[in-house]
C-alpha positions as CSV (number, residue, x, y, z in Angstrom):
1,M,242.6,75.7,12.7
2,D,243.7,72.4,14.0
3,V,246.7,70.7,12.6
4,I,248.8,67.3,13.8
5,L,252.3,68.1,14.5
6,L,254.8,65.9,12.3
7,K,258.0,66.6,14.7
8,D,258.7,68.2,18.1
9,V,258.0,72.2,17.7
10,D,259.2,74.4,20.4
11,R,256.7,76.2,22.0
12,L,253.9,74.4,20.5
13,G,253.9,70.5,21.2
14,K,255.1,67.4,20.6
15,A,255.3,65.2,17.4
16,E,251.6,63.0,17.1
17,A,249.7,66.0,19.3
18,V,247.2,67.9,17.9
19,V,247.2,71.9,18.0
20,R,245.2,74.7,17.3
21,V,247.0,77.5,15.5
22,K,246.0,80.7,13.5
23,P,245.4,79.6,9.8
24,G,248.4,82.1,8.6
25,Y,251.1,80.1,10.9
26,A,250.1,77.1,10.0
27,R,249.6,78.1,5.9
28,N,252.9,79.7,5.5
29,Y,255.3,77.8,8.0
30,L,254.1,74.5,9.7
31,L,252.4,73.3,6.4
32,P,255.1,74.1,3.8
33,H,258.3,72.6,6.4
34,G,256.7,69.5,6.9
35,M,256.0,69.9,10.4
36,A,252.4,69.7,10.4
37,V,249.6,68.3,8.4
38,L,245.7,69.3,8.8
39,A,243.6,67.5,11.3
40,T,241.3,65.4,9.2
41,D,239.9,62.3,10.0
42,E,242.0,60.2,8.1
43,A,244.7,61.9,9.7
44,R,244.0,61.4,12.9
45,Q,243.2,57.9,12.4
46,A,246.8,57.6,10.8
47,V,248.6,59.3,13.9
48,D,246.5,56.7,16.0
49,A,247.8,53.9,13.9
50,R,251.4,54.9,14.4
51,R,251.0,55.4,17.9
52,R,249.6,52.1,18.4
53,R,252.5,50.2,16.4
54,G,255.3,52.2,18.3
55,E,253.7,51.0,21.5
56,Q,253.7,47.4,20.2
57,K,257.3,48.0,19.2
58,A,258.3,49.4,22.7
59,Q,256.7,46.3,24.5
60,R,258.2,44.1,22.1
61,A,261.7,45.6,22.6
62,Q,260.9,45.6,26.4
63,A,260.0,42.1,26.1
64,Q,263.7,41.4,24.9
65,L,265.3,43.4,27.4
66,E,264.1,41.2,30.1
67,S,264.5,38.1,28.4
68,L,268.1,39.5,28.3
69,K,268.1,41.0,31.8
70,Q,267.0,37.2,32.7
71,R,269.8,35.5,30.7
72,V,272.4,37.5,32.5
73,Q,271.2,37.2,35.8
74,Q,271.4,33.1,35.5
75,H,274.6,33.6,34.1
76,S,278.0,33.1,36.0
77,L,281.3,34.2,34.4
78,T,284.8,32.7,35.5
79,L,287.6,35.1,34.8
80,K,291.4,34.0,35.6
81,L,293.9,36.9,36.5
82,T,297.9,36.4,37.4
83,L,299.3,36.5,40.4
84,G,303.0,37.2,41.0
85,E,305.1,37.3,44.7
86,H,303.2,37.6,47.3
87,N,299.7,37.4,45.6
88,V,300.2,40.8,43.8
89,A,297.6,40.7,40.7
90,F,299.5,41.6,37.6
91,G,296.4,43.7,35.7
92,S,293.1,43.5,36.6
93,V,289.5,42.2,35.3
94,T,288.2,45.3,33.1
95,A,284.5,45.7,31.4
96,R,286.1,44.6,28.4
97,D,287.0,41.5,29.7
98,I,283.8,40.9,31.2
99,T,282.1,41.8,28.3
100,D,284.5,39.6,26.0
101,G,283.7,36.7,28.5
102,L,279.8,37.2,27.9
103,E,280.1,37.1,24.4
104,R,281.9,33.8,24.3
105,D,279.1,32.5,25.8
106,G,276.8,33.8,23.5
107,I,275.4,37.1,25.4
108,T,276.2,40.3,23.7
109,V,276.5,43.1,25.5
110,D,278.0,46.8,25.1
111,K,281.3,47.6,27.2
112,H,279.6,50.7,28.6
113,A,276.7,48.8,29.9
114,V,279.2,46.8,32.5
115,Q,279.2,49.1,35.5
116,L,282.5,48.7,37.5
117,A,283.4,51.4,39.5
118,E,287.0,50.4,39.3
119,P,288.7,47.4,37.8
120,L,288.8,44.1,39.6
121,K,292.5,43.6,41.3
122,A,292.0,40.7,43.9
123,L,290.5,37.1,43.8
124,G,286.9,36.4,44.7
125,I,283.2,36.7,44.0
126,Y,281.8,39.5,42.6
127,D,278.0,41.2,41.9
128,V,278.5,43.2,38.8
129,P,275.6,45.4,37.7
130,V,274.9,45.6,33.8
131,R,272.9,48.4,32.9
132,L,271.0,47.4,29.7
133,A,268.8,50.0,29.7
134,P,268.0,53.1,31.4
135,E,265.2,51.4,33.6
136,V,266.7,47.7,33.4
137,T,269.6,46.6,35.2
138,A,271.0,42.9,35.6
139,T,273.1,41.6,38.1
140,L,275.9,39.3,37.1
141,K,278.2,37.2,39.3
142,V,281.7,37.5,38.4
143,W,284.0,34.6,39.8
144,V,287.9,35.8,39.3
145,V,290.0,33.2,40.0
146,K,294.2,32.6,40.1
147,A,295.6,31.7,36.5
């Protein structure tokens, strides 16, 4: 008996896959628990339509990420650092400071997306990676100047 899985099932398949199972397994377990539906022509067409909508949604999300990546890479951020005697820094520039600066300029990014190995404790120009998604990383130019 062919069924279309609605959810991922261990040792059987992923959601939206058409699999062949024994009739008793489908009738007594998969169908009553809402894990599968019978593989009719209408159900196959519905799954194909759902898959196409999911792909279109993923493409739109990817386009938005690429747009955000371009905005971040074209942006330059200037942050001030207070220095004491002998140019010793009081504090540092952290990921939170960078996200707050970006937010003031209209770019919203999660603080965990800013990939700082350690806080910036010296004056200078830094290229800071900003991970927007697992496959999309932008580079932000951060200028740390004396307050």
